[in-house]
Every structure is written in C-alpha cells, then in structure tokens.
N, C-alpha and C positions, 0 to 999 in steps of 0.2 A: 482376537484382541487388537490386531492392527486396525481393523475397521472401526472398532469402538474408539480407539485413540484418535483416528483420523477425524471422525465426526465430532469428537470432543474438542479438538483443537481448531477444527473448522468453525464450530460454534463460537469458540473464544475469539477467533479472528473476526467473525461477523459482529459479535457484540461490541468488541473494541472499535471496529470501524464505524458502527452506528454511534458509539460514544464520541468519536472524533467530531462528528457532525453536530451532535446534540449539545456538547459542552459549550459554555459561554466564555470560559477563560481559556486563552490560547495555550498556556502551559499545560492545563489539563488535557486539552486536545492533543498536544504533542506527546504527552505521556501515554495516552491511549493509542497513539500511532506506534509507540514503542511496543505496546502489547500486541498490535497487529503484526509487526515485524517479527517478534518472538514466536508467535503462533505459526506464522508462515515458515519460519526456520524449522520448527518441529514437523510441519507437514512435509517439507522437503526431505527431512530425515526419514520419515515414514515411507516415502516413495523411493528411497534409495539414492538420493542426491546429497551425499555427505559434504562434498566440496561447496555446492551451492548453498547448503544450509549454513556452513561456517562463514561463507562470504556474506550471506544475508545478515548474520549477527554482527560481523566485524564492520562491514561497510555501511549497511543501512541502519541497523539498530544502534550502532556505535557512532560512526563518523557523521553520517548525514543527519541523524537526530541531534547530535551535539551542535551541528551547524544550524539546524532549525531553531533550537533553543537559544543559541547565541543571537540569531537575528531577531527573535521575539524579544529577548532582553534588550537588544540594541534599540529596537523600535519603541520599547517601553509600552507595549500594548496592554491595555487594561481589559477589564471584563466587558463583554458585549452587552449593550443595553437591550432590555426586553421590549419587544414590540407586539402589538396585538396581531393575532393570526386571522386570516380571512376565513370565512365560513366554508368556502369551497375547499381550501387546503385542509381544514379540520375534518370534513366529512368524506372527501374523496382522495385524500393523500395516501393513506395506508391501503385501501382497496385498489386504488390505481397502481400502487407499487407492486402488489401481488399480481394484478392483472398483467402488468408489464413483464414480471418474471415468468409467468405462464406462457405469454406470447413468445418471449425470447427462447425459453426452453423448447417450445414446440418448433420454432423456426430452426434452431440448431439441430434438433433431432431430425427434422425434415431435410435439411441441407446435407447432413452427414449421417445417413442411416447405418452405414457399415463401418463407422469409425471404430478403431480398436479401443477396447476398454482398458483403463489403467489397472495394473496388477501390482500389488505392493511388493517392493524389493526387486522388481525385474528391470528397472531403469538403471543401467550400468554405464551409460555414456556421459556421465556428469563429472568426469575427472578433470583435474586441472589442465592436463595437456589438451584434451578435446575442447574444453571451454576456451582456453587461451588461443588455440588455433582458429576457432570460429570467430571469436571476438575480434581478433586483430587481422583477419582476412576478410571474411564475408560481412561482418557487422562493424567494420572500422568507421565508416562514415556516420552511422547513427550513434556510435559510442562517442565520437568527437563532438557531434552536434549537442548531445546531452551535456557533455562537459562544458561547452561554451554557454549553454543555457543556464546552467547552475552558476557559472561565473557572472553572467549578466544579472541574475537574480540577486546575488550577493552585493554586487556594485550598486544595483538599484536600491536595495535596502539601506545601504550605507548613505547614499545620496538623500533618501527620504528622511533618515534619522538626522542627518546634518541640517536639513532645512528646518526641522522641528526644533532643534536646539538653538538655532540662531534667532 
C-alpha cells in the first residue's frame, strides 16, 4: 500500500509541476505549485519524515506561497500572451526530454551502483532536534544566504511594482 501511495503522490507532484510551467496565468501556476508542495509533504510522511512534512506544509505551502501570491498581486501580472512555437521544439521537445531522463538515470546508476535503496518508514532521523542542530551548525551559511536572497527578491518586486505605478 505504501508503494502505491508513494507512486500516486509522486505522479500528482509531477503533474502539478508540469502544470506550473504550462499555465499562462501566474496565479494558476502558483496554485499548481501549492499542489506540488502538498504532494511532497505526503511523500515525506510516507518516508517517515513527519517533522519535515509538517515544515513543508507550514513554511512552503503556507508562508512562501502566500508571499509568492502577494508578489504576483503586487506586480499585477496578467495572463501570458501566446506565441508561435518553433517546429524544432514541437517535434523534438518531448522525445528530447525523455532522452535526457534516460541519460540522467543511467548516469546516476553508473555513478552510485551500490547506493542504499529507500525503505518506507525506516528514516527516523528527521526529528526537530536533529534538523535544528544540523540547520544551525553545518548548514547555517546556506540557510542565511537563502534568507537574504528571498529578502532581495521581495525588495526587487516592490521596486518594480513602484516603477510601473508611477
């Protein structure tokens, strides 16, 4: 049952991720991104990472997506205009994508032939204490860099919105 649910929510995550790129309206893309975040939270639950799953829902599907939608509304972004597609993209896009997936899978299996496989429910080191300790010791610099980047993106969106209003 776990494997079925894993593949079901993995498929939902992939479909929503494709929908993020395909949508022409930014709000629809943001809502599809919420679907990706929710599916990832369920995948974390299935793999035994309860704390990471709840952090995924609260931080990403909640706070970050509210921030994205606020910036989209602030910029007053409309629907994207349709443009003609090139013939190369139409005929080689999807086969090229699947060829890239095959090459990447082959490369990963070649580089890591004896990598341990994931077993459902055996990942038990995702508690709040372990995560907090590694986040604020080993990964402190990347954590702070991402925080500054998000702040810069928000300020940039506000500056762009102010210029359009004037």
